[in-house]
N, C-alpha and C positions, 0 to 999 in steps of 0.2 A: 458422394458426400451429400448429406441432406441438410437443409437450412430451415430454421424456424425464426421468423422475425418476431420481436416482442417490444413492448413499451411498458415501463413500470413508473408510477408516480412516486415522488418523494412525499413524506409526511408534511414537510414544509420546505419552502425554498431554501437552498443552501448557498451561501456566499463562498466563492473560491477565488484563488489568485487570477483565474481566467474569466471571472464573471459569475453571475448567479445561475443556478440550475434548479429546475423543479421537476424534472423527470429524466429517466435514462432509457434510451432506445438502443437496441442491439440485435444480435443474431446468435442463436444457438446452432451448433453444427454437430453432426454425427459423422464420424469417419470410421470406415472399416479397415482394420489392419490384421491380416492373416486370419480372417474369419471372426474377429472380435470387434465389436463396436465400442468406440470411445466417444465421449462428448466434450465439447469445448464451448467457449463463449467469446464473442466479440462485442464489446460495449464501448464504442469510440467516445472519446472526450476531446473535442477540438482544442488545440493548444497543447495537448499531450499526445494525441494520436491523429490519424487521418479522420476525415469527415465520415458521417454515416453513409453518404452516397458513395464515396470512394471505397469504403469497406465493403458495401454490398457489391459493387462492381467487381472488386477483386475476388471475393468469395465465389460469386457466380461464374467467374471465368475459369476456375480451377478444374482441370481435368484429372490431375493426379496430385492431390493435396499433400501426400507424403513426400513426393519428389520436390514439391514447391518449397518445402522447408529448407532445402539445401541448395537450390539453384538460383536464389536471389529474387525470385518472383515476388516474395512477400516482404522484402527488406524495407520498402517505403510505406508499408501499411501495418504498423505494429499491432493494432487491435485484431486485424484479420489473421496475422501470423500467430498471435496469442491463441485464438480459437483453434487453429489447426494444431499448433504445438501441444496445447493442453489435451485436445482430443486424442492425438497420437500417444501421448504419455499415458493417458487414462486407459486407452486400449491395451497398451503393453502391460500395465499393472493388472488390469482385469485378466489378461491372458496368463499372468503369473499367479493369479489368485491372491494378490497382496494389495494392501492399501498403497496409494500412490507414493506417500512419503517413504514407506519401506522399500518401494521399488526404486526410488531416486537415490537413496543413501543406505549405506551399511548399517548405520545407527541413526535413529530418528526419534523425535519426541512424540509422546502420546498425548500430552496436553501442553498448551502454550499460554502464558500470560498475555493479555492484550490491554492496550491503554484505552481509557475513556476520554473522549474529546469534550472539553468544556468550551462553550462558545464565547464570543467576544461581547459579554454583557457587562453591566455595571458591577461595582465591587460586591454589593450585597448579593446579587443574583449569582455571581460567579462563585462566591463562597458557598452558597446554598447548593448549587449544582455539584460542586466539588465534594461536599459532605454527602450528598445523595449517592454519588458514584462510589465513594469509599464505603458507605453503608451497604452498597450492592456488591461489595467484594473486590473492587478494583484497587490495586496498589500502585498504579501508574496513571497519571493524568496528563493530558496534553491541553494546554491553554492557548487560545488564539490571542496574539498580540499584534501591534503594529497599526491599529486604527486610531490610536490616540497618542498623546505625548508619552515618551518612554517612562517618565516618572510615574504617570498614572498606571501604566502597565505593571511596573515594579510594585506599586502599592497593592494592586490586585493580587499579584503573585505572593507578596509577603502576607497578605491576609489569608490566602489559601494555605500557605505554609504554616502559619500560626494555627489554622483550623484543623489541619490534617496531620501535622507532625512530620518529623524527619523520616519516618519509615515509608512514606509514600513518595515515589519518584515523580518529580514535576518536569514536564517538558514545555517549552514555549515555542510557538510557531508563528513567525512573522510573515510568511508567504512573500518574501522578497520586498517588503514594504519600505525598508530604510536605506539611507545612504550610509557610508562608512562612519561618518561622524556621529550619526544618531545611534547606530548599532554600538559604537564604543560607549556612548552615554549609558545605554541600557545595560551593557555588560558590566560596566563599572558599578552601577547602582545595584545590580542583581548578584554581585559576586558572593555575597553571604548566603544566598538562597539555596546553594548546592543543587542547581538545575542538572537534570540528567543530560540535557542538551538544549541548545538553541537552534531551531530549525530554520533554514533559509532566511537569514537576516537581510541579505542583500539581493538585488536582482540576479537572475539565473546565470548570466554570462560573466559576472564579476568574480571569477575564481581567484584572482590576485587579492582582491579585497577580503574574501573569506579566509585565504591563507594568512593574511595579515592579522585578522581577528584571532585566529588560532594562536599566532605567536604572542599576541599581547595579553590574552586572557586565558584563565584556567577552565572556563566553561566550555565543554565540548561543542563543536559546530557540526550540525547535520545538514546535508544537502538533499533536496527533493526536486524542486522545479529545475535545478541545473541539469539533472539527468535527462530532461525532455528537450533541452536546447543545446547541450554540449555533450560530446561523446564521453561515455564512461571512462575511456582511456585518458582523455584530457583531464577529467576530474581527478582521477587517481594520481596522475603525474603532477598535478598542481599542488598537492599536499593541502588541499582546501577543506578537507572534511575529516572528522573523526568517525562519522556515521553516514552511511548512504541509506536514504529512504527509498526503497525499490518497489515500484508498482509493476507487477507482471504484465498488466495490460499495456502500459506505456513502453515497456522495454521489449515486448514482443514474445513473451511466453515464459514458461517455467524453466526451459533449458537456458535461456539467456540470463535469467535471474541467478540461477545456480552458477553459471560461468562467471558472471560478474562478482558474485559473493566469494568465489574462490580467489579471484584476483585481488579483491578488497582485503580478504583475510591475509593474504601474502604481504600486503602493504600495511598491515596493522590497522585496518579500517573495519569497523563493525557494520552490519547490515540489519536494517529493520524492514520487514515486508509489510506493505499496506495495499489498500485497494483504491480504485478510482470510483467508488460508490457503485459497485457491480451487483449483478444478480447472483443467485446462489451458486451457480456452476462455477463462475470465476472466483467467487469468494472461497469456495471449497478448494479450488486449485491453489489459490494463494495460501490458504491454511496448510495444505500439504507441502508446498514449497518451503514455507517458513519452518515447518516441522522437520524438514530434511536438513536444515542448516544447524551448525553448532552454535552454542551461545545461549544465554538465558534472558536477553532483553525482551521486554514486552513489545509485541508487534501491533500494527495499526489495522486490525482486522474486524473490530467490533462495529461494523457499519450496517448490519442488517436492519437495525432499528430505525435507520433513516428512510427506509422504503415503506410505502403504504401497502404494497403487495409484492409478491415475488413470482417467479416462474415455476417454482416447485417448493415443497416443504424443505426446511433446512434441518439436516441431521446433526448440525454442530452449532447449536445456540450458545450464546455467551452465558456462563453461569459462574458466579463468584469471581468475576474478573478474569476468567480463563475460558479457553475453548478446547474441547476434547476432539482429537482427530478421529474420524470414523474408522472403525476397524474392518469395514467391508472392502471388497476389491475395488481398485480404482479410486476415484474421488469420494465414493460412498453414496452415490445417488443412482437410482434405477433409471436406465435409459428410457424405459417405457413411460416413466413418470413425466418425462420432459417432452417426448416426441409422439407418443401414442394417445 
């Protein structure tokens, strides 16, 4: 296995539920499987995955990366596991001379809608950003909420709804900012806005609270941060979510996302695939995983514009609010472009 360490800066600092980030550091890996080389990426995000140092130590210790996927070696380091899992899947798809999505599923999408994320700005700036996104072809917008009084957030959302109309799906993401009383206030006030879903209104571990919100309100509830702190099995058993927001990097690879998506589907829960602000290799992996899943929800993959640079050219840019899955073997990027 070969490693290449990288660091890419963000265009501007990004606030997350775990703090502000201004760059992404990680590792690209190359793994040989039956004479075919696949590539993967580990871009740790503390709070979601192991630290960069723990990721490096784990990857450098692997003597048989393929065996490590099944023997538990990588269970405590999801970013490292993601890199190996994606590289192995990429190698298998290249060996089959098929795109990764087609290798993962009998039927797969060739294009996918993606949402545009609108930041937590004032009302006028929010509306302007929403209009710009719709003009660029997006028909699904995700707005950040939770940093102000719920009534002010509802006012922002209502102004966006009035500006873009009912044909555009609106999502609201609170990043776990509220208590149950505050979330109830928001959902009561937002009931007429026909939100696609409200994402992570309560702190990650409060599954009972999320389940209660589902019982009391018609707006679907999506869980994101909960999957980083509570096992997916507990999340599904708690009936706390209508939608799971799945980050392949945080869950440990494409195989784990597909396994969870199957269990979620059996439980009547939808899945949206998103990134942890990754470089192009992991973004492409997430795109292929999303394309291998049934359903037509927009996914959270339009994150390349957040980076000031990347580790290689992106063969799947966002156009008109959607991404086209590369039809080349594997994830669709030349190994030599990354490692040579």
